[in-house]
Steps between C-alpha positions, in 0.01 A plus 500: 500500500587632847394814683564604860321743735695642795191506724479238775237234556185493285586843357810348341318233300517530121247344257556451128265527202517521123406840363278485196526126482435389141319181413824365356696577814242332724516186291881485501611638834390473865609770754501396865340796673689426825854429377525671162605175333408480134440145367425362160158335462598345166794467261582825314415490130727734307270475202244696707755765599874527536478695827264572781465809715319518834448793730507395865386725781617474862251642751566577863228482765424866449434678172858486362611288205767473239514331160769300324511378141603133459606404149 
C-alpha cells in the first residue's frame, strides 16, 4: 500500500500499521511499517480460507491517518 503526505521533511513521513490485526493475519502477512509492503510469511492455504482481508492504516507525523481495505 502507498500513502503520501504533502508536508515537507519529517512532517511528511508516513508509517503503516494493521488495524485490528487478527491472529490469522499476523501469522500469514507481514506489513513493513516504513514502506507499506505486505509480504507473505507462509504459503496461503485455501482450505483455511478462500480470501483474506486486512485493514491497513497510514499515519502521518501528526494525528492524521487513513485506512484502506486490502483483500
